[in-house]
C-alpha positions in Angstrom: 27.0 110.5 108.0 27.5 109.7 104.3 31.0 109.2 102.9 32.6 107.6 105.9 32.0 104.4 107.9 30.0 104.8 111.0 32.1 105.0 114.1 32.1 102.0 116.4 29.5 102.2 119.1 30.9 103.4 122.4 28.9 103.2 125.7 28.4 106.2 128.0 31.0 106.9 130.7 31.3 109.0 133.8 33.6 112.0 134.1 37.1 111.5 135.3 38.3 113.4 138.5 40.0 116.7 138.2 37.7 118.7 135.8 37.6 122.3 137.1 34.3 123.1 138.8 32.8 119.7 138.5 32.3 117.2 141.3 32.6 113.7 140.0 29.9 112.6 142.4 27.4 114.3 140.3 28.3 112.2 137.2 25.9 109.3 136.4 25.1 106.8 133.7 21.7 105.2 132.8 20.4 103.0 130.0 17.0 103.8 128.6 14.3 101.3 127.5 15.8 101.2 123.9 19.2 100.2 125.2 20.9 103.6 124.7 23.3 104.6 127.5 23.3 108.2 128.7 25.7 110.3 130.8 24.2 113.0 132.9 25.0 115.2 135.9 22.5 115.1 138.7 22.7 116.8 142.1 19.6 115.0 143.4 21.3 112.3 145.4 23.5 114.9 147.1 20.5 117.1 147.9 18.8 114.2 149.6 22.0 113.2 151.4 22.1 116.7 152.9 18.5 116.5 153.9 16.9 118.6 151.2 13.8 117.4 149.4 13.7 118.9 145.9 10.7 121.1 145.0 11.3 120.5 141.3 13.8 119.6 138.6 15.8 121.6 136.1 16.3 119.6 132.9 19.3 121.2 131.3 20.2 120.4 127.7 23.5 121.5 126.1 24.0 122.4 122.4 26.7 121.8 119.8 29.7 121.2 120.4 29.5 121.5 124.2 28.3 118.9 126.8 26.8 118.8 130.3 30.0 120.4 131.7 28.3 123.7 130.5 25.9 123.4 133.4 28.4 122.6 136.2 27.9 125.9 138.0 24.2 125.5 138.3 24.6 122.0 139.5 26.9 123.1 142.3 25.2 126.5 143.1 21.8 124.8 143.5 23.3 122.7 146.3 24.8 125.7 148.0 21.5 127.6 147.7 19.6 124.7 149.3 22.1 124.6 152.1 21.6 128.4 152.6 17.8 127.8 153.1 16.5 128.4 149.5 14.1 126.0 147.9 16.0 122.9 146.8 16.1 122.4 143.0 17.4 119.2 141.5 19.5 119.9 138.4 19.8 117.1 135.8 22.1 118.0 133.0 22.1 115.5 130.2 24.6 114.7 127.5 22.7 114.2 124.2 23.4 110.9 122.4 26.5 111.1 120.1 27.6 114.0 122.3 29.6 114.5 125.5 30.1 111.3 127.4 26.9 109.7 126.3 26.8 106.7 123.9 28.1 107.0 120.4 25.6 104.8 118.5 26.8 105.8 115.0 23.3 106.8 114.0 22.1 110.1 112.5 19.8 111.9 114.9 17.6 114.6 113.3 15.7 117.1 115.5 12.6 115.0 115.9 14.6 112.1 117.0 16.6 114.1 119.4 13.4 115.4 121.0 12.2 111.8 121.3 15.5 110.7 122.7 15.2 113.3 125.5 11.8 111.9 126.3 13.2 108.4 126.4 15.9 109.6 128.8 13.4 111.3 131.2 11.2 108.2 131.1 14.2 106.0 132.1 15.1 108.5 134.8 11.5 108.4 136.1 11.3 112.2 136.0 8.2 113.7 137.5 7.1 117.3 137.7 7.4 120.1 138.2 10.1 120.4 135.6 11.8 123.6 134.3 13.6 123.1 131.0 16.9 124.9 130.4 18.7 124.9 127.1 21.5 126.6 125.1 22.3 126.6 121.4 20.5 123.8 119.7 19.9 122.3 123.1 17.5 125.1 123.5 15.4 123.8 120.7 15.5 120.2 121.9 14.6 121.3 125.5 11.7 123.3 124.1 10.6 120.3 122.1 10.4 118.3 125.3 8.6 121.2 127.0 5.9 121.2 124.3 5.5 117.5 124.5 5.3 117.3 128.3 2.8 119.9 129.4 1.7 117.9 132.4 5.2 118.1 133.9 6.2 121.6 132.7 6.5 124.4 135.2 8.7 126.8 133.3 11.3 127.3 130.6 14.7 129.0 130.7 16.9 129.6 127.7 20.4 130.9 126.9 21.3 132.0 123.3 19.2 129.7 121.0 16.6 129.9 118.2 13.4 128.2 117.2 12.8 129.9 113.9 14.8 131.0 110.9 13.3 134.1 109.3 12.5 133.7 105.6 14.1 137.1 104.8 17.4 136.4 106.6 20.2 133.9 105.7 21.5 131.4 108.2 24.4 133.0 110.1 27.6 133.1 108.2 29.6 130.8 110.6 27.0 128.1 110.1 26.9 128.6 106.3 30.6 128.1 106.3 30.4 125.0 108.5 27.8 123.5 106.1 29.7 124.3 102.9 30.7 121.2 100.9 34.0 119.6 102.0 34.4 122.2 104.7 31.6 120.5 106.6 33.3 117.3 107.4 36.7 118.7 107.5 35.8 121.4 110.0 33.4 119.4 112.2 34.7 115.9 112.3 38.1 115.4 110.7 39.6 118.4 112.6 38.6 120.2 115.8 38.0 123.5 113.9 34.3 123.8 114.7 35.0 122.9 118.3 37.9 125.3 118.7 36.1 128.1 117.0 33.2 127.7 119.4 35.5 127.7 122.4 37.2 130.8 121.1 33.9 132.7 121.3 34.2 132.9 125.1 34.6 136.5 126.5 37.1 136.5 128.1 39.2 133.6 126.8 38.6 130.3 128.6 41.1 129.2 131.1 43.3 126.4 129.7 41.9 123.7 132.0 38.3 124.7 131.4 38.9 124.6 127.6 40.5 121.2 128.0 37.4 120.0 129.9 35.2 121.0 127.0 37.5 119.1 124.6 37.5 115.9 126.7 34.6 114.1 124.9 35.8 115.1 121.4 39.4 114.1 121.2 39.1 111.8 118.2 37.3 112.1 114.8 34.9 109.3 115.8 34.0 111.1 119.0 33.2 114.2 116.9 30.7 112.4 114.7 27.9 113.9 116.6 29.2 117.4 116.0 29.1 116.8 112.3 25.6 115.4 112.5 24.3 118.3 114.6 25.6 120.8 112.1 24.1 118.8 109.2 20.7 118.9 110.9 20.5 122.7 111.0 17.2 123.5 109.1 18.6 126.0 106.5 15.2 126.2 104.7 11.7 124.8 104.5 12.8 121.8 102.5 15.2 120.6 105.2 14.1 117.3 106.8 14.1 118.9 110.2 12.1 122.0 109.2 8.7 120.6 110.0 9.8 119.6 113.5 11.3 123.0 114.1 8.0 124.6 113.0 6.1 122.3 115.3 8.2 123.3 118.3 8.0 127.0 117.3 4.2 126.8 117.2 4.1 125.2 120.6 6.4 127.7 122.2 4.2 130.5 121.0 1.4 129.0 123.0 3.3 128.4 126.2 2.1 130.4 129.2 4.3 128.9 131.9 6.9 131.3 133.5 9.9 131.9 131.3 13.3 133.5 131.4 15.6 134.4 128.5 19.3 135.2 129.2 21.2 136.5 126.2 24.8 137.3 125.2 24.5 139.9 122.4 28.0 139.3 121.1 27.1 136.1 119.4 27.9 135.6 115.7 25.4 132.7 115.5 22.4 133.5 117.6 22.1 137.3 117.2 19.4 139.5 118.8 17.2 138.6 115.8 16.5 135.3 117.4 16.0 136.8 120.8 13.4 139.2 119.3 11.6 136.1 117.8 11.6 134.4 121.2 10.3 137.5 122.9 7.4 137.6 120.5 6.6 134.0 121.1 7.0 134.3 124.9 6.0 137.9 125.6 5.6 137.2 129.3 9.2 136.1 129.7 11.8 137.8 131.8 14.6 138.9 129.4 18.1 140.0 130.3 20.9 140.8 127.8 24.3 140.6 129.4 26.0 143.5 127.5 29.5 142.0 127.4 28.5 138.3 126.9 28.6 136.3 123.7 27.6 132.8 122.5 29.1 131.0 125.5 27.0 133.1 127.9 27.3 130.3 130.5 31.0 131.0 130.6 30.8 134.8 130.0 28.2 135.9 132.6 27.3 135.2 136.2 24.0 133.7 135.0 23.4 130.9 137.6 22.5 133.1 140.6 19.7 134.9 138.8 18.3 131.6 137.5 18.3 130.2 141.0 16.6 133.3 142.3 14.0 133.0 139.6 13.5 129.3 140.5 13.0 130.3 144.1 10.4 132.8 143.1 8.6 129.9 141.3 8.6 127.6 144.2 5.7 129.2 146.0 3.5 129.1 142.8 4.4 125.7 141.4 1.3 123.9 142.6 -0.8 126.7 141.0 1.2 126.5 137.8 0.7 122.8 137.4 -2.9 122.7 138.5 -4.0 125.7 136.3 -1.8 125.1 133.3 -0.4 121.6 133.3 -2.6 119.2 135.1 -3.2 116.0 133.3 -6.6 115.8 134.9 -7.8 119.3 134.3 -8.1 119.1 130.5 -5.8 122.0 130.0 -2.0 122.1 129.5 0.9 124.5 129.6 -0.6 126.2 126.6 -3.5 128.6 126.2 -6.6 126.4 125.8 -7.5 122.8 125.8 -4.8 120.2 125.1 -4.7 118.9 121.6 -2.5 118.3 118.6 -0.4 121.3 117.8 0.9 120.1 114.4 -2.2 121.1 112.6 -1.5 124.8 113.2 2.2 125.1 112.4 3.7 128.6 112.4 6.2 129.4 109.7 6.6 132.9 111.1 6.0 134.8 114.3 2.4 135.3 115.4 1.0 138.8 115.7 1.9 140.4 119.1 -1.8 141.4 119.5 -4.9 141.2 117.4 -4.8 144.5 115.5 -8.6 144.6 115.5 -8.7 144.5 119.3 -8.1 147.5 121.5 -7.0 147.6 125.1 -9.8 148.5 127.4 -8.9 152.1 128.3 -9.0 153.4 131.8 -11.8 156.0 132.3 -9.2 158.6 133.3 -6.8 157.8 130.5 -6.5 160.6 127.9 -4.2 159.5 125.0 -1.2 161.6 124.0 -2.9 162.6 120.7 -6.1 163.9 122.3 -5.1 167.5 122.0 -4.1 167.0 118.4 -7.5 165.5 117.7 -9.2 168.5 119.5 -7.3 171.0 117.4 -7.7 169.1 114.1 -9.6 172.0 112.5 -7.3 174.7 113.8 -5.1 176.6 111.4 -2.9 178.1 114.1 0.8 177.1 114.2 1.5 173.7 115.8 5.2 173.0 114.9 7.8 175.4 113.6 11.0 174.3 111.8 13.7 176.9 112.2 16.0 175.1 109.8 13.7 175.5 106.9 12.5 178.9 105.6 9.7 179.8 103.2 9.8 182.4 100.4 9.0 185.1 103.0 12.1 184.2 105.0 10.0 182.9 107.9 10.4 179.4 109.3 8.4 176.6 107.9 5.2 176.3 110.0 2.8 173.3 110.2 -0.7 174.2 111.4 -2.7 171.9 113.8 -4.9 171.0 110.8 -1.9 170.1 108.6 -0.2 168.2 111.4 -3.3 166.2 112.2 -3.8 165.4 108.5 -0.1 164.3 108.1 -0.2 162.2 111.3 -3.3 160.4 110.0 -1.8 159.9 106.5 1.5 158.5 107.9 -0.3 156.3 110.5 -2.5 154.7 107.8 0.5 154.4 105.4 2.7 152.8 108.0 -0.1 150.3 108.8 -0.4 149.7 105.1 3.3 148.6 104.9 2.9 146.2 107.8 3.5 148.2 110.9 1.4 146.7 113.7 0.6 147.3 117.3 3.7 146.4 119.4 6.1 146.7 116.4 9.1 148.8 117.2 9.9 151.7 114.9 13.3 153.4 115.4 13.5 157.1 114.7 16.7 158.5 113.3 15.3 161.9 112.2 16.2 165.4 113.3 13.6 167.2 115.5 11.1 169.1 113.5 7.6 168.7 111.9 8.6 165.4 110.2 9.7 163.7 113.4 6.7 165.1 115.3 4.3 163.7 112.7 6.1 160.3 112.7 6.1 159.9 116.4 2.4 160.7 116.8 1.5 158.5 113.8 3.3 155.5 115.4 1.7 156.2 118.8 -1.7 156.4 117.2 -1.5 152.9 115.7 0.1 151.3 118.7 3.6 151.0 117.3 6.5 151.5 119.8 8.7 154.5 119.1 12.5 153.8 119.7 14.5 156.9 120.4 18.3 156.9 120.9 20.5 160.0 120.8 22.9 160.5 118.0 25.2 161.7 120.8 25.6 158.0 121.8 28.1 157.7 119.0 28.3 154.9 116.5 29.1 152.2 119.1 26.4 153.3 121.4 23.8 153.7 118.7 24.7 150.2 117.4 24.2 148.8 120.9 20.9 150.5 121.2 19.5 149.5 117.8 20.5 145.9 118.2 19.3 145.8 121.8 15.8 147.2 120.9 15.7 145.3 117.6 13.2 147.5 115.8 11.1 146.0 113.0 11.3 149.3 111.1 13.8 152.1 110.9 12.7 155.6 109.7 15.8 157.7 109.0 17.3 160.5 107.0 20.3 159.8 104.7 22.9 159.8 107.4 21.0 157.4 109.6 20.2 155.1 106.6 23.9 155.0 105.7 24.8 154.0 109.3 22.0 151.3 109.4 23.3 149.8 106.1 27.0 149.9 107.0 26.6 148.6 110.6 23.9 146.1 109.9 21.2 147.7 112.1 18.0 145.7 112.1 14.7 146.8 110.6 12.9 147.5 107.3 14.3 150.9 106.2 12.1 153.8 105.4 13.6 157.0 104.2 12.3 160.2 105.8 13.4 162.1 102.7 13.2 161.5 98.9 16.1 159.7 97.4 17.4 159.0 93.9 16.8 155.4 92.8 20.5 154.6 93.0 20.8 155.9 96.5 17.7 154.1 97.5 19.1 150.8 96.3 22.5 151.4 97.8 21.0 152.2 101.2 18.7 149.2 101.1 15.6 151.4 101.5 12.3 149.6 101.2 9.9 152.6 101.4 10.0 156.4 101.3 8.0 158.3 103.8 6.5 160.6 101.2 5.1 157.5 99.4 3.9 155.9 102.7 2.0 159.1 103.6 0.5 159.4 100.1 -0.7 155.8 100.2 -2.3 156.4 103.6 -4.4 159.3 102.4 -8.1 158.7 103.2 -7.5 155.2 104.6 -9.1 154.2 107.9 -6.9 153.9 111.0 -6.8 150.8 113.2 -8.2 150.9 116.7 -6.3 153.1 119.2 -3.9 151.5 121.7 -4.8 151.6 125.4 -3.0 152.7 128.5 -1.3 149.4 129.1 0.1 149.1 125.6 3.8 149.9 125.2 4.4 153.3 123.6 8.2 154.1 123.6 11.7 152.8 124.3 13.8 155.8 125.3 17.5 155.3 125.7 19.5 156.8 128.6 22.4 159.1 127.9 25.1 156.5 128.7 26.6 158.9 131.1 26.5 156.3 134.0 27.3 153.2 131.9 26.0 151.7 128.7 22.9 153.4 127.5 19.8 151.4 128.6 16.4 151.2 126.9 13.6 152.4 129.1 10.1 151.2 128.2 7.1 153.5 128.7 3.5 152.6 128.3 0.9 155.0 127.0 -0.3 155.4 130.6 3.0 156.7 131.8 3.6 159.1 128.9 0.1 160.5 129.4 0.8 160.9 133.1 4.0 162.8 132.3 2.1 165.1 130.0 -0.4 165.8 132.7 2.3 166.4 135.3 4.2 168.9 133.1 1.0 170.7 132.1 -0.2 171.1 135.7 3.1 172.1 137.3 4.3 174.6 134.6 0.8 175.8 133.7 1.0 174.9 130.0 -2.0 175.9 127.9 -2.9 176.2 124.2 -1.3 179.6 123.9 1.8 178.9 126.0 4.3 177.9 123.2 7.5 175.9 123.8 11.0 176.4 122.7 12.7 173.1 123.3 16.5 173.0 123.1 16.5 169.6 125.0 15.7 166.6 122.9 13.4 164.6 125.3 11.0 167.5 125.5 11.0 168.4 121.9 8.1 166.2 121.0 5.7 167.2 123.8 4.1 170.2 122.2 1.3 168.4 120.4 0.6 166.3 123.5 0.3 169.5 125.6 -1.8 171.1 123.0 0.6 174.0 122.4 2.9 175.1 119.6 6.5 174.1 119.8 9.8 174.9 118.0 13.3 173.5 118.2 16.0 176.2 117.7 18.8 175.8 115.2 21.4 173.6 116.9 23.2 170.3 116.6 20.8 168.1 118.6 23.6 165.6 119.3 25.6 168.4 120.9 23.5 170.8 123.1 26.5 173.1 123.6 26.1 174.3 120.0 22.9 176.2 121.0 23.5 180.0 120.9 21.6 183.0 122.3 20.9 184.1 118.7 19.1 180.8 118.0 17.1 180.9 121.2 16.0 184.5 120.5 15.0 183.6 116.9 13.0 180.7 118.1 11.2 182.7 120.7 10.4 185.5 118.3 9.1 183.1 115.7 6.9 181.2 118.1 6.1 183.9 120.7 6.7 181.1 123.2 6.4 181.6 126.9 8.4 178.5 128.1 11.9 177.6 127.1 13.5 174.2 127.8 17.3 174.0 127.7 20.0 171.7 128.9 22.8 172.9 131.2 25.4 172.8 128.5 23.1 174.7 126.2 22.5 177.4 128.8 26.3 177.8 129.3 26.8 178.5 125.6 23.7 180.7 125.4 25.1 182.9 128.2 28.6 182.9 126.5 27.1 184.1 123.2 24.7 186.7 124.6 26.7 189.5 123.1 25.4 188.4 119.7 22.0 189.9 120.7 23.4 193.5 120.5 23.0 193.7 116.7 20.3 195.5 114.6 17.5 193.3 116.0 18.5 193.7 119.6 15.4 195.5 120.6 13.1 192.9 119.0 15.1 190.1 120.5 15.1 191.6 124.0 11.4 192.2 123.8 10.6 188.7 122.7 12.8 187.2 125.4 11.2 189.5 128.0 7.8 187.8 127.2 9.2 184.4 128.3 7.6 183.6 131.7 9.3 180.2 132.5 12.6 178.7 131.5 13.9 175.3 132.5 17.3 173.8 132.7 16.8 170.1 132.5 19.0 167.1 132.5 21.7 167.8 135.1 22.3 170.2 138.1 23.2 173.8 137.4 24.8 176.5 139.6 22.8 179.4 140.8 25.3 181.7 139.1 24.8 180.2 135.7 21.0 180.1 136.1 21.1 183.7 137.2 23.1 184.7 134.1 20.5 183.1 131.8 17.8 184.8 133.8 19.2 188.2 132.7 18.3 187.3 129.1 14.7 186.5 130.1 14.1 189.0 132.9 10.4 188.2 133.4 10.9 184.4 133.5 11.0 182.2 136.5 14.0 180.0 136.2 13.4 176.3 137.1 15.8 173.4 137.3 13.8 170.2 137.5 15.5 166.9 138.6 14.7 163.8 136.8 16.1 161.0 134.6 15.1 159.0 131.6 13.3 156.6 133.9 11.2 159.4 135.4 11.6 162.6 133.6 10.1 164.8 136.3 10.8 164.0 140.0 11.4 167.3 141.8 11.7 171.0 140.9 13.3 174.1 142.3 13.4 177.7 141.2 16.3 180.1 141.2 15.0 181.8 144.3 14.7 178.3 145.9 18.4 177.6 145.0 19.5 180.9 146.5 17.5 180.2 149.7 19.0 176.7 149.9 22.5 178.2 149.6 22.3 179.4 153.2 21.6 175.9 154.4 24.5 173.8 155.8 23.7 170.8 153.6 26.2 169.2 151.2 25.1 168.6 147.6 22.8 170.3 145.1 19.3 171.1 146.2 16.9 170.0 143.6 13.7 170.9 145.4 10.6 169.0 146.4 8.7 166.3 144.6 6.2 167.5 142.0 3.6 165.9 139.7 2.4 163.5 142.4 5.8 162.0 142.9 7.4 160.8 146.1 11.0 160.5 147.2 12.6 158.2 149.9 16.2 157.5 150.9 17.8 154.1 151.5 20.8 154.8 153.8 24.3 153.8 152.9 26.2 151.4 155.2 29.9 151.5 156.0 30.7 149.8 152.7 28.9 152.4 150.7 26.0 150.1 149.8 22.4 151.3 150.0 21.0 148.7 152.5 18.9 151.0 154.8 15.2 150.7 154.9 13.7 153.5 152.7 12.5 156.4 154.7 11.9 160.2 154.5 14.0 160.9 157.6 16.0 164.1 157.1 19.8 164.2 157.0 20.4 160.6 156.0 22.9 160.0 153.2 21.7 157.2 150.9 20.3 156.1 147.5 17.4 158.1 146.2 14.2 156.2 145.5 11.3 157.7 143.5 7.7 156.9 142.7 5.4 158.7 140.3 2.5 157.9 137.9 4.9 158.7 135.1 7.7 156.4 136.2 8.9 154.0 133.5 7.3 150.6 133.1 10.6 148.7 133.0 14.0 148.6 131.4 14.1 147.0 128.0 15.4 143.4 128.1 17.3 144.1 131.2 15.4 142.0 133.8 18.2 141.9 136.3 18.6 145.7 136.1 14.9 146.0 136.9 15.3 143.6 139.8 18.2 145.7 141.2 16.2 148.9 140.7 13.3 147.5 142.6 15.3 145.8 145.4 13.9 146.2 148.9 11.5 148.9 147.9 8.1 149.7 149.7 4.8 148.4 148.2 4.0 150.1 144.9 6.1 151.0 141.9 9.4 152.4 143.2 12.7 152.9 141.4 16.2 153.0 142.8 17.8 155.8 140.9 21.5 155.2 141.5 21.8 158.8 142.7 22.8 159.5 146.3 21.7 162.3 148.5 19.5 163.2 151.4 16.3 164.9 152.4 16.3 168.0 154.6 13.8 168.9 157.3 11.9 171.0 154.7 11.4 167.9 152.5 13.8 169.2 149.9 16.1 166.7 148.1 19.8 167.2 147.9 21.8 165.3 145.3 25.4 164.4 146.3 26.5 162.2 143.4 26.1 158.7 142.0 26.1 155.6 144.1 28.9 154.1 141.9 31.0 157.2 142.6 30.8 157.1 146.4 34.2 156.9 147.9 34.6 154.0 150.3 37.1 155.4 152.8 38.4 154.1 156.1 36.0 156.6 157.8 33.0 155.4 155.9 31.2 156.4 152.6 32.0 159.9 151.2 29.7 161.4 148.5 31.7 163.5 146.0 29.5 166.5 145.3 29.9 168.2 148.7 33.7 168.4 148.5 33.5 169.3 144.8 31.3 172.3 145.6 33.9 173.6 148.1 36.7 173.1 145.5 34.7 174.9 142.8 34.7 178.1 144.9 38.4 178.4 144.5 39.2 181.3 142.1 40.1 180.0 138.6 38.5 176.6 139.0 35.7 176.0 136.5 34.7 172.5 137.4 35.9 169.8 139.9 35.5 166.1 140.5 36.5 164.3 143.7 37.4 160.6 143.0 38.8 157.8 145.0 42.1 156.0 144.4 43.5 152.9 146.0 41.6 149.8 147.3 37.9 150.1 148.2 37.5 150.5 151.9 40.6 152.8 152.1 39.9 155.1 149.2 42.0 158.2 149.2 40.2 161.3 147.9 41.8 163.1 144.9 40.5 166.3 143.4 40.6 166.7 139.6 40.0 170.3 138.4 39.3 172.0 135.1 40.4 175.6 135.2 38.7 178.7 133.7 41.8 179.5 131.6 42.3 175.8 130.6 45.4 173.8 131.4 47.6 172.9 128.4 48.3 169.4 129.7 46.8 167.0 132.2 48.8 166.0 135.3 49.6 167.3 138.7 48.2 170.8 139.4 50.6 173.7 139.9 51.6 174.2 143.5 49.6 177.4 144.1 46.5 175.9 142.7 46.9 172.7 144.6 47.4 174.6 147.8 44.3 176.6 147.3 42.2 173.5 146.5 43.5 171.7 149.5 42.7 174.6 151.7 39.1 174.8 150.4 38.4 171.1 150.6 36.5 169.8 153.7 38.3 166.5 153.3 42.0 165.7 153.2 43.1 165.3 149.6 45.8 162.8 148.6 46.5 164.8 145.4 45.2 167.6 143.2 45.3 167.0 139.4 44.4 169.2 136.6 42.9 168.4 133.1 42.3 170.7 130.1 38.7 169.5 129.9 36.5 167.2 132.0 35.2 164.1 130.3 31.4 164.4 130.1 28.4 162.8 128.6 27.3 163.9 125.2 23.6 164.4 125.8 24.1 167.0 128.5 27.7 167.9 128.0 27.8 168.4 131.8 27.7 165.1 133.6 31.3 164.4 134.6 32.6 160.8 134.1 34.0 160.3 137.6 34.7 156.6 136.9 36.9 157.5 134.0 38.6 160.2 136.0 39.2 157.8 138.9 40.9 155.2 136.7 43.1 157.9 135.1 44.0 159.4 138.5 45.0 156.0 139.8 47.2 155.4 136.8 48.9 158.8 137.1 49.5 158.5 140.8 51.0 155.0 140.5 53.6 156.1 137.9 51.7 155.2 134.8 51.4 157.2 131.5 49.7 160.5 132.1 47.9 161.0 128.8 44.3 162.3 128.8 41.5 160.9 131.0 
């Protein structure tokens, strides 16, 4: 470092005893051929002492300002896993020179030298393959440099928050800019412990005092922190930086790696944001990716990351010989990249490569019919395709887009989007109200192979921010409100305004393009080749009613299968017409080849839909099918009196032509469904069961519900599988865990498993969630839903709640819906939830009720109500509580948050503040 004398050289040393979680026996020192001395952790000797022969080595490299202590859990857990019978993995966690307990040479070590240093260390160690590299922070770059340079040894790569490329259009993260700023650089990194302490403060939750002290151990003096200063100085902040060429070389090599890979990420990282994860995903598209939603920069301290890494390593063990012989053999002429081994520096990447060659199209399946096929077939049809009830023409009628006009607009927007750089695989977030514009946008993106990202406004600011950053779209198409949120909250993506803006507003909102200009530029331009069935089509976010909203990835094959299942089961044809008061189905009209309309409502709050709005939409579209959510149906029934005005006869006549209406999204009572049926007397009421992961699983009609009411089963009957789907049950054990072998045996309470051609492809960047959803399932693509229920002897599925809401009582697991149904029969009770309080294993059931008249305050129920509820309940209740209104999800306004109620009930019954749940 300039401006100060170099620190005196200090040799490597082993760790002292007493560091939490670190066995001193794993601490070693070696000297490489150049005379540099290294400290490293190594469980290899202990593995062999216990009789385990390693199948491979994990080479773990820390970043700045940590040291090998970061990897202590993996070192220890790998030993325990081997003792338990898993494949034995040696873990070597090295302290980089000038860092940790390795030698302080006093020399500056730019990136290329650090990569070479690591090679010198592994040479001195005599490391042989197979090797899986593991890195965090700038150690991730160094580990990847070693991986690129040692293809003959490489068997896989694993990364925790890191980066290999700094985008040209984004500044270096603010904390690093501050650390690099003039006199702050040395003062913050070397003279004081500011940089070190700031990094340690990023742990979520705060590090225990002894763990924080262990991280500080190698950096107590300014001389010992010289490496921290040097590491920060070596951050390539631009193409002119001395280490930029080496970073580009490594980035190019990473993009050509084909060995197994896993990326584990903490999204709450002010340094390595999801921007850098997105870059790595594009370079390693085959990698398993998991974002730990509550973790940050120090993900190794924030998350339970070691067990999944070891599980992944175990899965590699059986294919290691194949990995090395096919992709890394020194004698085969190929390496861990795609193609013959050779110099990689002649083809440096300064940006991310295309996800796929835009001139190449996936080979479509003979039976695959793309979503836009019906739109193509009706391209010359002037009949209505999409109606917009919020916009009226001069004749007072709603704005209508014909099939011809819709097809033309889809093609114009598709070509225009391609013209501004949208490519196959690029994610495009849609923040646009349902209507013709959104419909055209969605089909334009699908047509060119872009991936549509859809998240409900009902998720709220925090939920939407989580969704946008998790999906990390390259483009955002939004109306003014969405653009303002994207600007204020720093959502990623090039912004495209869905509506014209004044120049000042455009600048203020950071808008790069306006959709009207995009479409105009696309007029007459050719479209790129169509995507195929295996290409990704959409990321749809769950409602967040059962935890943080999750992105669900669908390929074109699954969306087309969903279209076909819906068309066949509900007999949808060109003249059917759809009124869609439920957002997920609002865009299916063109795919089904029939006209569609969204009634006037706040799409983020389904309960705002009125009977008047439904009648207007049905009259305008002459639709035969109506899709509604349970909350929407409730309000439609409550506002039915509005249909008694001057247009009552026309309204009733239009509604009488509806032949099918569906309540989708959550279970609904026969009484409420029957009340809605009186508005559409000729319609067959259906209430399909599904989820974002599989939108159509089973279906039941009102008559079916009434027939099931005579059965002795607990729960809500949701009917039999439809659309080629299958359902199995994994029985609950005494602890309430779904451990039973999946079966179709009747009367068994357990977790519901589903399979269908329209089942999701996977969760987005939630690899461990996918693993859990596919745990112990039969051959084929199955999904554990998290719902609990049972099958009856007629093959009907009964839903009894969520797995997370099962009470773990002394008498075994208790599903909540059955007792709730009994309580809801008490006069004056509108809704009920049965939750558990107390320790798991001895949960005490508590009923929480919402009354028809509405309680003024939350708390203990009045004595008469409590007595009636206790008498109706089939289980002994520890207490009966009342709330003015149940906490529910926003998308459906009907799914009760039992977890929130359980925490509130426990607080109330232990003498805490009552408040509101």
